DRENDO-1510 file (C-alpha; in Angstrom, 1 decimal, always signed):
<recs>
REC; n; res; u; v; w
REC; 1; MET; -43.3; +8.2; +70.4 .
REC; 2; LEU; -39.9; +8.8; +69.4 .
REC; 3; PHE; -39.7; +5.8; +66.9 .
REC; 4; ILE; -43.0; +6.2; +65.0 .
REC; 5; CYS; -41.6; +9.7; +64.1 .
REC; 6; ASN; -37.8; +8.5; +63.4 .
REC; 7; TYR; -39.8; +5.9; +61.6 .
REC; 8; ILE; -41.9; +8.0; +59.5 .
REC; 9; SER; -38.5; +10.0; +58.5 .
REC; 10; GLU; -36.9; +7.0; +57.4 .
REC; 11; LEU; -39.4; +6.1; +54.3 .
REC; 12; LYS; -39.6; +10.0; +53.7 .
REC; 13; LEU; -43.4; +9.2; +53.3 .
REC; 14; VAL; -43.9; +13.0; +54.8 .
REC; 15; SER; -42.0; +16.4; +54.0 .
REC; 16; LYS; -40.1; +17.7; +57.1 .
REC; 17; PRO; -43.0; +20.5; +58.0 .
REC; 18; HIS; -45.4; +17.7; +58.5 .
REC; 19; GLN; -43.3; +15.9; +60.5 .
REC; 20; ILE; -42.9; +18.7; +62.7 .
REC; 21; LYS; -46.8; +19.1; +62.2 .
REC; 22; LEU; -47.0; +15.0; +63.0 .
REC; 23; GLN; -45.3; +15.3; +66.0 .
REC; 24; ARG; -47.3; +17.9; +67.8 .
REC; 25; SER; -50.3; +16.2; +66.9 .
REC; 26; LEU; -49.1; +12.6; +68.0 .
REC; 27; ARG; -48.5; +14.4; +72.0 .
REC; 28; HIS; -51.6; +16.1; +71.8 .
REC; 29; GLN; -53.2; +12.7; +70.7 .
REC; 30; LYS; -55.6; +14.9; +68.6 .
REC; 31; TYR; -57.1; +12.6; +66.3 .
REC; 32; GLY; -57.3; +10.3; +69.6 .
REC; 33; LYS; -56.0; +7.3; +67.4 .
REC; 34; LEU; -52.7; +6.5; +68.8 .
REC; 35; TYR; -52.4; +3.0; +69.1 .
REC; 36; LEU; -54.1; +2.6; +65.4 .
REC; 37; LEU; -51.1; +4.5; +64.3 .
REC; 38; CYS; -48.3; +2.4; +66.4 .
REC; 39; SER; -50.1; -0.8; +65.1 .
REC; 40; THR; -50.1; +0.4; +61.6 .
REC; 41; LEU; -46.3; +1.6; +61.6 .
REC; 42; ALA; -45.3; -1.5; +63.1 .
REC; 43; SER; -47.3; -3.7; +59.8 .
REC; 44; CYS; -45.2; -1.0; +57.8 .
REC; 45; ILE; -41.9; -2.6; +59.5 .
REC; 46; SER; -42.7; -6.2; +57.7 .
REC; 47; LEU; -43.6; -5.0; +54.3 .
REC; 48; HIS; -41.2; -4.3; +51.3 .
REC; 49; ARG; -40.8; -0.5; +51.6 .
REC; 50; THR; -41.1; +0.1; +47.9 .
REC; 51; THR; -44.3; -1.9; +48.0 .
REC; 52; LEU; -45.7; +0.4; +50.8 .
REC; 53; LEU; -44.4; +3.6; +49.4 .
REC; 54; ASP; -46.6; +2.9; +46.0 .
REC; 55; GLU; -49.3; +1.9; +47.6 .
REC; 56; ILE; -49.8; +4.9; +49.9 .
REC; 57; ARG; -48.4; +7.5; +47.4 .
REC; 58; ALA; -51.0; +5.8; +44.6 .
REC; 59; ARG; -54.1; +6.0; +46.9 .
REC; 60; TYR; -53.3; +9.0; +49.3 .
REC; 61; CYS; -50.9; +11.4; +47.4 .
REC; 62; VAL; -53.2; +13.9; +45.6 .
REC; 63; HIS; -50.9; +16.9; +44.9 .
REC; 64; ASP; -47.7; +17.0; +44.5 .
REC; 65; GLY; -46.3; +13.0; +45.4 .
REC; 66; GLN; -45.8; +14.0; +49.4 .
REC; 67; LEU; -48.4; +12.5; +52.1 .
REC; 68; ASP; -49.1; +15.3; +53.9 .
REC; 69; PHE; -50.9; +14.8; +57.4 .
REC; 70; GLU; -54.4; +14.9; +56.1 .
REC; 71; GLU; -53.7; +12.2; +53.8 .
REC; 72; PHE; -51.5; +10.0; +56.2 .
REC; 73; VAL; -54.6; +10.3; +58.4 .
REC; 74; HIS; -57.0; +9.1; +55.9 .
REC; 75; TYR; -54.8; +6.0; +54.9 .
REC; 76; LEU; -55.2; +5.0; +59.0 .
REC; 77; GLN; -58.9; +5.7; +59.0 .
REC; 78; ASP; -59.5; +3.2; +55.7 .
REC; 79; HIS; -57.1; +0.8; +57.4 .
REC; 80; GLU; -59.1; +0.7; +60.4 .
REC; 81; LYS; -62.7; +0.6; +58.0 .
REC; 82; ASP; -60.8; -2.4; +56.3 .
REC; 83; LEU; -60.2; -4.5; +59.7 .
REC; 84; LYS; -64.4; -3.5; +60.6 .
REC; 85; LEU; -65.2; -5.0; +58.0 .
REC; 86; VAL; -63.7; -8.0; +58.3 .
REC; 87; PHE; -64.8; -8.3; +61.6 .
REC; 88; LYS; -68.3; -7.9; +61.2 .
REC; 89; SER; -68.2; -10.5; +58.1 .
REC; 90; LEU; -66.7; -12.9; +61.0 .
REC; 91; ASP; -69.6; -12.0; +63.5 .
REC; 92; ARG; -72.6; -12.6; +61.4 .
REC; 93; LYS; -74.3; -13.0; +65.3 .
REC; 94; ILE; -74.0; -9.7; +65.8 .
REC; 95; ALA; -72.3; -10.5; +69.4 .
REC; 96; GLY; -69.7; -8.2; +69.7 .
REC; 97; GLN; -67.0; -10.7; +70.0 .
REC; 98; VAL; -65.2; -13.9; +67.8 .
REC; 99; ASN; -65.0; -17.4; +68.4 .
REC; 100; ALA; -62.8; -20.5; +67.1 .
REC; 101; ASN; -66.1; -22.0; +65.5 .
REC; 102; VAL; -66.3; -18.8; +63.9 .
REC; 103; ILE; -63.3; -18.6; +62.0 .
REC; 104; VAL; -63.1; -22.0; +61.4 .
REC; 105; ASN; -66.7; -21.9; +59.8 .
REC; 106; SER; -66.1; -18.5; +58.0 .
REC; 107; LEU; -62.7; -20.1; +56.9 .
REC; 108; ARG; -64.6; -23.2; +55.3 .
REC; 109; ASP; -66.9; -21.3; +53.3 .
REC; 110; LEU; -63.6; -19.5; +51.5 .
REC; 111; GLY; -63.0; -23.2; +50.7 .
REC; 112; VAL; -59.9; -23.5; +53.2 .
REC; 113; HIS; -60.0; -25.7; +56.2 .
REC; 114; ILE; -58.3; -25.9; +59.4 .
REC; 115; SER; -58.9; -27.9; +62.6 .
REC; 116; LEU; -60.6; -26.2; +65.7 .
REC; 117; GLN; -57.4; -26.8; +67.3 .
REC; 118; GLN; -55.8; -24.3; +64.5 .
REC; 119; ALA; -58.3; -22.1; +64.8 .
REC; 120; GLU; -57.7; -22.0; +69.2 .
REC; 121; ARG; -53.9; -20.7; +68.4 .
REC; 122; VAL; -55.3; -18.2; +65.9 .
REC; 123; LEU; -57.6; -16.5; +68.8 .
REC; 124; GLN; -54.5; -17.2; +71.6 .
REC; 125; SER; -52.6; -15.2; +69.9 .
REC; 126; MET; -54.8; -11.9; +69.6 .
REC; 127; ASP; -57.0; -12.9; +73.3 .
REC; 128; LYS; -55.6; -10.7; +75.8 .
REC; 129; ASN; -57.8; -11.5; +78.5 .
REC; 130; GLY; -58.1; -15.3; +78.0 .
REC; 131; THR; -61.4; -15.9; +77.9 .
REC; 132; MET; -61.0; -17.4; +74.3 .
REC; 133; THR; -63.2; -14.6; +72.3 .
REC; 134; VAL; -62.1; -12.2; +70.6 .
REC; 135; ASP; -63.7; -8.5; +70.6 .
REC; 136; TRP; -63.2; -5.6; +68.7 .
REC; 137; ILE; -60.9; -3.7; +70.3 .
REC; 138; GLU; -58.7; -6.8; +70.1 .
REC; 139; TRP; -58.9; -7.8; +67.0 .
REC; 140; LYS; -57.6; -4.2; +65.8 .
REC; 141; LYS; -54.9; -4.6; +67.7 .
REC; 142; SER; -53.3; -7.6; +67.3 .
REC; 143; PRO; -50.5; -7.7; +65.5 .
REC; 144; THR; -51.2; -11.2; +63.7 .
REC; 145; LEU; -53.5; -8.8; +61.6 .
REC; 146; GLN; -50.5; -7.2; +60.4 .
REC; 147; PRO; -48.9; -8.1; +56.8 .
REC; 148; ALA; -46.1; -9.5; +58.3 .
REC; 149; GLU; -46.1; -12.6; +55.5 .
REC; 150; ASN; -46.1; -10.3; +52.4 .
REC; 151; ILE; -46.2; -12.5; +49.6 .
REC; 152; PRO; -44.1; -10.3; +47.1 .
REC; 153; GLU; -41.0; -10.5; +50.0 .
REC; 154; ILE; -41.3; -14.0; +50.2 .
REC; 155; ILE; -41.2; -14.4; +46.5 .
REC; 156; LEU; -38.3; -11.7; +46.9 .
REC; 157; TYR; -36.0; -14.0; +49.6 .
REC; 158; TRP; -36.8; -17.4; +48.9 .
REC; 159; LYS; -35.9; -17.7; +45.1 .
REC; 160; HIS; -35.0; -21.8; +45.1 .
REC; 161; SER; -34.1; -23.2; +41.5 .
REC; 162; THR; -32.7; -19.8; +40.3 .
REC; 163; ILE; -30.0; -19.9; +42.9 .
REC; 164; PHE; -29.3; -23.6; +44.0 .
REC; 165; ASP; -27.6; -26.0; +41.2 .
REC; 166; VAL; -26.9; -29.5; +42.0 .
REC; 167; GLY; -26.4; -30.5; +38.0 .
REC; 168; GLU; -30.0; -31.5; +37.6 .
REC; 169; ASN; -32.2; -28.5; +36.1 .
REC; 170; MET; -35.2; -30.7; +36.6 .
REC; 171; MET; -36.3; -27.9; +39.8 .
REC; 172; VAL; -39.5; -25.9; +39.4 .
REC; 173; PRO; -38.7; -22.6; +38.8 .
REC; 174; ASP; -38.9; -19.4; +41.1 .
REC; 175; GLU; -41.2; -17.3; +41.2 .
REC; 176; PHE; -40.7; -13.5; +40.3 .
REC; 177; THR; -43.0; -10.4; +41.8 .
REC; 178; SER; -44.6; -8.3; +38.8 .
REC; 179; GLU; -41.9; -5.3; +40.1 .
REC; 180; GLU; -39.5; -7.4; +38.9 .
REC; 181; HIS; -41.0; -8.7; +35.7 .
REC; 182; MET; -41.7; -4.9; +34.6 .
REC; 183; THR; -37.9; -4.0; +35.2 .
REC; 184; GLY; -36.6; -6.6; +33.8 .
REC; 185; MET; -34.8; -7.6; +37.2 .
REC; 186; LEU; -35.5; -11.6; +36.2 .
REC; 187; TRP; -33.2; -11.7; +33.1 .
REC; 188; ARG; -30.7; -10.3; +35.9 .
REC; 189; HIS; -31.6; -13.3; +38.0 .
REC; 190; LEU; -31.5; -15.5; +35.9 .
REC; 191; VAL; -28.1; -14.6; +34.8 .
REC; 192; ALA; -26.8; -14.8; +38.2 .
REC; 193; GLY; -28.3; -18.1; +38.3 .
REC; 194; GLY; -26.6; -19.6; +35.1 .
REC; 195; GLY; -22.8; -17.9; +36.1 .
REC; 196; ALA; -23.5; -19.4; +39.9 .
REC; 197; GLY; -24.3; -22.9; +37.7 .
REC; 198; ALA; -21.4; -23.1; +36.1 .
REC; 199; VAL; -19.1; -21.8; +38.8 .
REC; 200; SER; -20.6; -24.7; +40.7 .
REC; 201; ARG; -20.9; -27.7; +38.1 .
REC; 202; THR; -17.2; -26.8; +37.7 .
REC; 203; CYS; -16.0; -27.2; +41.1 .
REC; 204; THR; -17.9; -30.3; +41.7 .
REC; 205; ALA; -17.2; -32.2; +37.9 .
REC; 206; PRO; -15.1; -34.5; +39.1 .
REC; 207; LEU; -17.5; -36.1; +41.4 .
REC; 208; ASP; -20.4; -35.7; +38.7 .
REC; 209; ARG; -18.3; -37.8; +36.4 .
REC; 210; LEU; -17.3; -40.5; +39.0 .
REC; 211; LYS; -21.3; -40.6; +39.5 .
REC; 212; VAL; -21.8; -41.2; +36.0 .
REC; 213; LEU; -18.5; -43.8; +35.9 .
REC; 214; MET; -20.0; -45.7; +38.6 .
REC; 215; GLN; -23.5; -45.7; +37.3 .
REC; 216; VAL; -22.3; -46.9; +33.9 .
REC; 217; HIS; -19.8; -49.1; +35.1 .
REC; 218; GLY; -20.4; -50.4; +38.5 .
REC; 219; SER; -21.6; -53.8; +39.6 .
REC; 220; HIS; -20.9; -57.3; +41.5 .
REC; 221; GLY; -17.9; -57.9; +39.4 .
REC; 222; ASN; -16.5; -53.9; +39.1 .
REC; 223; ASN; -17.6; -52.8; +42.8 .
REC; 224; MET; -16.0; -49.0; +42.0 .
REC; 225; CYS; -15.7; -46.8; +45.3 .
REC; 226; ILE; -15.2; -43.3; +45.6 .
REC; 227; MET; -11.4; -43.8; +45.7 .
REC; 228; SER; -10.6; -46.2; +43.1 .
REC; 229; GLY; -12.7; -44.5; +40.8 .
REC; 230; LEU; -11.4; -41.6; +41.4 .
REC; 231; THR; -7.5; -43.2; +41.1 .
REC; 232; GLN; -8.6; -44.9; +37.6 .
REC; 233; MET; -9.8; -41.7; +36.1 .
REC; 234; ILE; -6.5; -40.0; +37.1 .
REC; 235; LYS; -4.7; -43.2; +36.1 .
REC; 236; GLU; -6.0; -43.4; +32.6 .
REC; 237; GLY; -6.4; -39.3; +31.6 .
REC; 238; GLY; -4.4; -37.8; +34.1 .
REC; 239; MET; -6.1; -35.0; +36.4 .
REC; 240; ARG; -7.3; -32.8; +33.5 .
REC; 241; SER; -9.5; -36.2; +32.6 .
REC; 242; LEU; -11.5; -35.3; +36.4 .
REC; 243; TRP; -13.4; -32.6; +34.1 .
REC; 244; ARG; -14.5; -34.8; +31.1 .
REC; 245; GLY; -17.9; -34.0; +29.8 .
REC; 246; ASN; -18.4; -30.5; +32.4 .
REC; 247; GLY; -17.9; -28.0; +29.1 .
REC; 248; ILE; -21.2; -29.3; +27.6 .
REC; 249; ASN; -22.5; -28.8; +31.0 .
REC; 250; VAL; -21.7; -25.6; +31.5 .
REC; 251; ILE; -23.3; -25.0; +28.1 .
REC; 252; LYS; -26.5; -26.7; +28.2 .
REC; 253; ILE; -27.4; -24.3; +31.5 .
REC; 254; ALA; -28.2; -20.8; +29.3 .
REC; 255; PRO; -30.9; -22.5; +27.0 .
REC; 256; GLU; -32.1; -25.1; +29.5 .
REC; 257; SER; -33.4; -21.9; +31.6 .
REC; 258; ALA; -34.3; -19.7; +29.5 .
REC; 259; LEU; -36.4; -22.0; +28.0 .
REC; 260; LYS; -38.2; -23.4; +31.0 .
REC; 261; PHE; -38.4; -19.8; +32.1 .
REC; 262; MET; -39.9; -18.7; +29.3 .
REC; 263; ALA; -42.2; -22.0; +28.9 .
REC; 264; TYR; -42.9; -22.1; +32.4 .
REC; 265; GLU; -44.3; -18.2; +32.1 .
REC; 266; GLN; -46.4; -19.4; +29.2 .
REC; 267; ILE; -47.7; -22.1; +30.7 .
REC; 268; LYS; -49.0; -19.7; +33.1 .
REC; 269; ARG; -50.8; -17.8; +30.9 .
REC; 270; LEU; -52.5; -20.7; +29.3 .
REC; 271; MET; -53.7; -21.6; +32.6 .
REC; 272; GLY; -55.1; -18.6; +32.9 .
REC; 273; SER; -53.6; -17.6; +36.3 .
REC; 274; SER; -53.3; -13.7; +36.8 .
REC; 275; GLN; -51.8; -14.2; +40.4 .
REC; 276; GLU; -48.3; -13.3; +41.5 .
REC; 277; THR; -47.7; -16.8; +42.7 .
REC; 278; LEU; -49.9; -20.2; +41.9 .
REC; 279; GLY; -50.5; -22.7; +44.3 .
REC; 280; ILE; -48.2; -25.8; +45.0 .
REC; 281; THR; -50.4; -28.3; +42.8 .
REC; 282; GLU; -50.9; -25.4; +39.8 .
REC; 283; ARG; -46.5; -24.3; +40.0 .
REC; 284; PHE; -46.1; -28.4; +40.0 .
REC; 285; VAL; -48.1; -29.0; +37.1 .
REC; 286; ALA; -46.6; -26.1; +35.3 .
REC; 287; GLY; -43.0; -26.5; +36.0 .
REC; 288; SER; -43.2; -30.2; +34.8 .
REC; 289; LEU; -44.5; -29.1; +31.8 .
REC; 290; ALA; -42.1; -26.7; +31.5 .
REC; 291; GLY; -38.8; -29.0; +32.3 .
REC; 292; VAL; -40.3; -31.2; +29.4 .
REC; 293; ILE; -40.0; -29.0; +27.1 .
REC; 294; ALA; -36.7; -27.1; +27.7 .
REC; 295; GLN; -35.4; -31.4; +28.4 .
REC; 296; SER; -36.9; -32.4; +25.2 .
REC; 297; THR; -35.1; -29.3; +23.3 .
REC; 298; ILE; -31.6; -29.7; +24.9 .
REC; 299; TYR; -31.7; -33.7; +25.2 .
REC; 300; PRO; -29.0; -34.0; +22.8 .
REC; 301; MET; -26.6; -32.1; +24.9 .
REC; 302; GLU; -27.1; -34.6; +27.5 .
REC; 303; VAL; -26.3; -37.6; +26.0 .
REC; 304; LEU; -22.9; -35.3; +24.7 .
REC; 305; LYS; -22.7; -34.9; +28.2 .
REC; 306; THR; -22.8; -39.1; +29.2 .
REC; 307; ARG; -20.7; -40.1; +26.0 .
REC; 308; LEU; -17.7; -37.4; +26.7 .
REC; 309; ALA; -17.5; -38.2; +30.3 .
REC; 310; LEU; -17.5; -41.7; +29.7 .
REC; 311; ARG; -14.9; -41.5; +26.4 .
REC; 312; LYS; -10.9; -42.5; +26.7 .
REC; 313; THR; -8.0; -40.3; +26.0 .
REC; 314; SER; -7.8; -39.4; +22.3 .
REC; 315; GLN; -11.4; -41.0; +21.5 .
REC; 316; TYR; -13.0; -37.4; +20.7 .
REC; 317; LYS; -11.3; -34.1; +19.8 .
REC; 318; GLY; -13.7; -32.0; +20.9 .
REC; 319; ILE; -17.8; -31.5; +21.6 .
REC; 320; SER; -18.1; -31.3; +17.4 .
REC; 321; ASP; -16.5; -34.2; +17.1 .
REC; 322; CYS; -17.9; -36.6; +19.6 .
REC; 323; ALA; -21.4; -35.2; +18.0 .
REC; 324; LYS; -20.2; -36.3; +14.4 .
REC; 325; GLN; -19.0; -39.5; +15.1 .
REC; 326; ILE; -22.4; -40.7; +17.3 .
REC; 327; LEU; -24.7; -38.9; +14.0 .
REC; 328; LYS; -22.2; -40.8; +11.4 .
REC; 329; GLY; -22.1; -44.4; +13.6 .
REC; 330; GLU; -25.5; -44.4; +15.5 .
REC; 331; GLY; -27.4; -41.9; +13.4 .
REC; 332; MET; -29.7; -39.3; +14.8 .
REC; 333; THR; -32.2; -41.4; +17.4 .
REC; 334; ALA; -29.0; -41.9; +19.3 .
REC; 335; PHE; -29.3; -38.5; +20.3 .
REC; 336; TYR; -32.3; -39.0; +22.0 .
REC; 337; LYS; -31.3; -42.7; +23.7 .
REC; 338; GLY; -33.2; -42.4; +27.6 .
REC; 339; TYR; -35.4; -39.9; +26.7 .
REC; 340; VAL; -38.6; -41.7; +28.1 .
REC; 341; PRO; -36.6; -42.3; +31.7 .
REC; 342; ASN; -35.6; -39.0; +31.7 .
REC; 343; MET; -39.0; -37.3; +31.2 .
REC; 344; LEU; -40.7; -39.5; +33.9 .
REC; 345; GLY; -38.0; -38.7; +36.2 .
REC; 346; ILE; -38.9; -35.0; +36.0 .
REC; 347; ILE; -42.3; -35.7; +37.9 .
REC; 348; PRO; -40.7; -37.4; +41.2 .
REC; 349; TYR; -37.8; -34.7; +41.3 .
REC; 350; ALA; -40.0; -31.9; +40.4 .
REC; 351; GLY; -43.0; -32.6; +42.4 .
REC; 352; ILE; -41.0; -34.3; +45.6 .
REC; 353; ASP; -38.1; -31.0; +45.6 .
REC; 354; LEU; -41.0; -28.5; +45.2 .
REC; 355; ALA; -43.2; -30.2; +48.2 .
REC; 356; VAL; -40.3; -30.4; +50.8 .
REC; 357; TYR; -39.0; -27.0; +50.1 .
REC; 358; GLU; -42.4; -25.6; +50.4 .
REC; 359; THR; -43.1; -27.7; +53.6 .
REC; 360; LEU; -39.8; -26.7; +54.9 .
REC; 361; LYS; -40.2; -22.9; +53.6 .
REC; 362; ASN; -43.5; -22.4; +55.2 .
REC; 363; THR; -43.0; -24.2; +58.9 .
REC; 364; TRP; -40.2; -21.6; +59.1 .
REC; 365; LEU; -42.5; -18.9; +58.1 .
REC; 366; GLN; -44.9; -19.8; +60.4 .
REC; 367; ARG; -42.7; -20.0; +63.7 .
REC; 368; TYR; -40.2; -17.3; +63.1 .
REC; 369; GLY; -41.5; -15.3; +60.2 .
REC; 370; THR; -43.9; -12.8; +62.5 .
REC; 371; ASP; -41.5; -10.0; +62.0 .
REC; 372; ASP; -39.9; -10.5; +58.5 .
REC; 373; ALA; -39.8; -13.1; +56.1 .
REC; 374; TYR; -36.1; -13.0; +55.0 .
REC; 375; PRO; -34.7; -16.2; +56.3 .
REC; 376; GLY; -31.0; -15.7; +56.3 .
REC; 377; VAL; -28.2; -17.7; +54.5 .
REC; 378; PHE; -28.5; -20.8; +56.9 .
REC; 379; VAL; -31.8; -21.4; +56.2 .
REC; 380; LEU; -32.3; -20.8; +52.6 .
REC; 381; LEU; -29.1; -23.1; +52.0 .
REC; 382; ALA; -30.3; -26.0; +54.5 .
REC; 383; CYS; -33.8; -26.0; +53.2 .
REC; 384; GLY; -32.3; -26.1; +49.3 .
REC; 385; THR; -30.2; -29.1; +50.4 .
REC; 386; VAL; -32.9; -30.8; +52.0 .
REC; 387; SER; -35.1; -30.3; +49.0 .
REC; 388; SER; -33.0; -31.6; +46.3 .
REC; 389; THR; -31.6; -34.5; +47.9 .
REC; 390; CYS; -34.8; -35.7; +48.5 .
REC; 391; GLY; -35.9; -35.2; +45.1 .
REC; 392; GLN; -32.6; -36.5; +43.7 .
REC; 393; LEU; -33.2; -39.4; +45.7 .
REC; 394; ALA; -36.9; -40.3; +44.5 .
REC; 395; SER; -35.6; -40.1; +40.7 .
REC; 396; TYR; -32.5; -41.7; +40.8 .
REC; 397; PRO; -33.5; -44.9; +39.7 .
REC; 398; LEU; -34.8; -43.1; +36.2 .
REC; 399; ALA; -31.2; -40.7; +36.4 .
REC; 400; LEU; -29.3; -44.2; +36.2 .
REC; 401; VAL; -31.6; -46.4; +33.6 .
REC; 402; ARG; -31.3; -43.2; +31.9 .
REC; 403; THR; -27.5; -43.1; +32.0 .
REC; 404; ARG; -27.5; -46.4; +30.8 .
REC; 405; MET; -29.3; -45.7; +28.1 .
REC; 406; GLN; -27.3; -42.9; +26.9 .
REC; 407; ALA; -24.3; -45.0; +27.3 .
REC; 408; GLN; -25.0; -48.5; +25.8 .
REC; 409; ALA; -23.3; -48.3; +22.3 .
REC; 410; ALA; -20.3; -46.3; +24.0 .
REC; 411; VAL; -19.8; -49.7; +26.5 .
REC; 412; GLU; -18.0; -52.7; +24.8 .
REC; 413; GLY; -20.4; -56.2; +24.4 .
REC; 414; ALA; -23.5; -53.6; +25.7 .
REC; 415; SER; -26.7; -54.7; +24.1 .
REC; 416; GLN; -29.4; -52.2; +23.3 .
REC; 417; VAL; -32.1; -52.9; +25.5 .
REC; 418; SER; -35.3; -50.8; +26.1 .
REC; 419; MET; -35.8; -49.0; +29.7 .
REC; 420; THR; -37.9; -51.9; +31.1 .
REC; 421; GLY; -35.6; -54.2; +30.0 .
REC; 422; LEU; -32.9; -52.7; +31.2 .
REC; 423; PHE; -34.6; -52.1; +34.6 .
REC; 424; LYS; -35.2; -55.9; +34.7 .
REC; 425; GLN; -31.7; -57.1; +34.2 .
REC; 426; ILE; -30.3; -54.8; +36.6 .
REC; 427; MET; -32.8; -55.8; +39.4 .
REC; 428; LYS; -32.1; -59.6; +38.2 .
REC; 429; THR; -28.4; -59.1; +37.7 .
REC; 430; GLU; -27.3; -56.4; +41.3 .
REC; 431; GLY; -30.8; -56.4; +42.8 .
REC; 432; PRO; -32.1; -53.3; +44.2 .
REC; 433; THR; -28.6; -51.2; +45.3 .
REC; 434; GLY; -28.0; -51.8; +41.7 .
REC; 435; LEU; -30.7; -48.8; +40.8 .
REC; 436; TYR; -28.7; -46.5; +43.5 .
REC; 437; ARG; -25.3; -47.1; +41.8 .
REC; 438; GLY; -23.1; -43.7; +41.9 .
REC; 439; LEU; -25.9; -42.1; +44.5 .
REC; 440; THR; -22.7; -41.4; +47.1 .
REC; 441; PRO; -20.2; -39.1; +45.2 .
REC; 442; ASN; -23.9; -37.2; +43.8 .
REC; 443; PHE; -24.8; -37.1; +47.8 .
REC; 444; LEU; -21.2; -35.4; +48.4 .
REC; 445; LYS; -21.6; -33.0; +45.8 .
REC; 446; VAL; -24.9; -31.5; +46.7 .
REC; 447; ILE; -23.7; -29.5; +50.1 .
REC; 448; PRO; -20.9; -27.7; +48.4 .
REC; 449; ALA; -23.1; -27.7; +45.1 .
REC; 450; VAL; -25.3; -25.5; +46.6 .
REC; 451; SER; -23.0; -23.7; +49.1 .
REC; 452; ILE; -21.0; -22.5; +46.1 .
REC; 453; SER; -23.8; -21.7; +43.9 .
REC; 454; TYR; -25.1; -19.3; +46.5 .
REC; 455; VAL; -21.9; -17.0; +47.1 .
REC; 456; VAL; -21.5; -16.9; +43.7 .
REC; 457; TYR; -25.1; -15.8; +42.8 .
REC; 458; GLU; -24.9; -13.2; +45.4 .
REC; 459; HIS; -21.8; -12.0; +44.0 .
REC; 460; ILE; -22.7; -11.8; +40.4 .
REC; 461; LYS; -26.0; -10.9; +41.1 .
REC; 462; THR; -24.6; -7.8; +43.0 .
REC; 463; THR; -22.2; -6.9; +40.3 .
REC; 464; LEU; -25.3; -7.0; +37.8 .
REC; 465; GLY; -26.7; -4.3; +40.3 .
REC; 466; VAL; -29.6; -6.5; +42.2 .
REC; 467; GLN; -30.6; -5.1; +45.8 .
REC; 468; SER; -30.2; -7.4; +48.2 .
REC; 469; ARG; -31.9; -6.5; +51.3 .
</recs>
C-alpha cells in the first residue's frame, strides 16, 4: 500500500491534498478496486513517464492540469473497460473463459499466425489454477497484459545505426519517437552519432587502411599479413601514413548521414506509413533506397578515400589535389568506378544487419524485457557487434570488387576490368578466398569501433542535453 502511494507521489500526478485523500480511501478500499489499482500502477513502471503523464493529463485532467482522485479513478475504470472489451471479443462463445485455440484463431483473424504451443505459453503466464484456461479475473490481473514493451521506449533505447559506426554507413536508419521529432532531439542524436563516428573511424583508421591495401595488393604472390602490412606502411611513410584517407572518411559522415535520414523519412511518407515504427520489411526497403540515394550523392568521396589510402608519399598534396589529378587524368567517370557493386552491396549488408539485430533485440525483449525495455550497455554492444559482423561478411566480396575497381588506375599494370570480369579473374587466379582478402583487419576493428562510438556517442549526447535514462 505504501509503495503505491509513494509511486503516485513520485510521478506528481496527484496534488498533496488529493494524495492524503487517496491514501485514506485505499486504506478503507472505498472503491473495491485495490487489485486494479495495483495492476495499473505496476504497468506504469514500465511506461516511459513522460508518455504516461501526457496521456493521463490529456484525457482526464479537466480543469487545472492536476489529476484529482475522481479523475484518477475514472482513468482506472476506463482501463478496466478496455480489458473487458478485449476479453469479450476473444470469448465469442460466451463461455466465460479463453483457451489456447481461441487465442490462435483470434490472432489469425488479425493476420498474425502463431502455433498452439506459443498460445499455450501465453496462457501459462496468466493461468493461476493450472486449467490452461483463463477467466475474466485471471485476465485482468495478468501482468502480461500490461504495456511492458512500450514501442516508444523500445525505439528510444534500441538505437543502432546512429550509435554504432564500423566505417561502412550501410545500415538501415534508426526509428525516432514522435516526441523526438517534435522537439528536434533527433538532430542532436544525429550530431552525437556523427561525432562518435568521427572519433571511432580515426581510432581504427590504421586497420581500415590495412584492409584497403590487402584488398588491392594482396594475392598469392604477395601474401600480406597484418604485421607485414603495418610494417610496410610505416616504412614507406612513417607513423602518419597509417591515417591516410581518414580525413575524407570523416568528412563524408555528415552529408551521408543527413542525406540518408532525410531520404528515409521521405520514403516512409511515400509508402503511406503514419505509424511510429515500420515493420521490418518496410524498414529494409525504405532503408535500402535511402542508402542508395545517399551513396549515389557522396560516392566520389568514396573513390577519393580509396585513392588517398593507396597513395604513396608526396603523390598528392591533399584531398583537393587528389580530386584535380583524377579529374584531369581520368575524367569524371573515374569518380563512379565501382558504383554498381557498391550499390548491390547495400542490399545484403542492410538486410542481414537489420534482420540479425531485430532478431537479437526481440529475443532479449521476450526473455528479459518484461519489466524494462532498456537492455543495458553490454547487450547493446553485443547485438551491434554481431549484426554488423554478419552484414559485413555477407557483402564483403562486393566491397572488395568495388575497392579494386576504384583503385584500377592507381595500380601499375592493372587493366580496366568490369565487375563480372573482376569476379571471374579473382576466382580464377586466387580462388574463393581471394574475395575475402583483408577480412581479418576488417573484423578486428569491429569491436573497438562499436565500443568507441558508443562511449563517445553517450558523452556527446549528454553534452547536447539529450537525457539518458
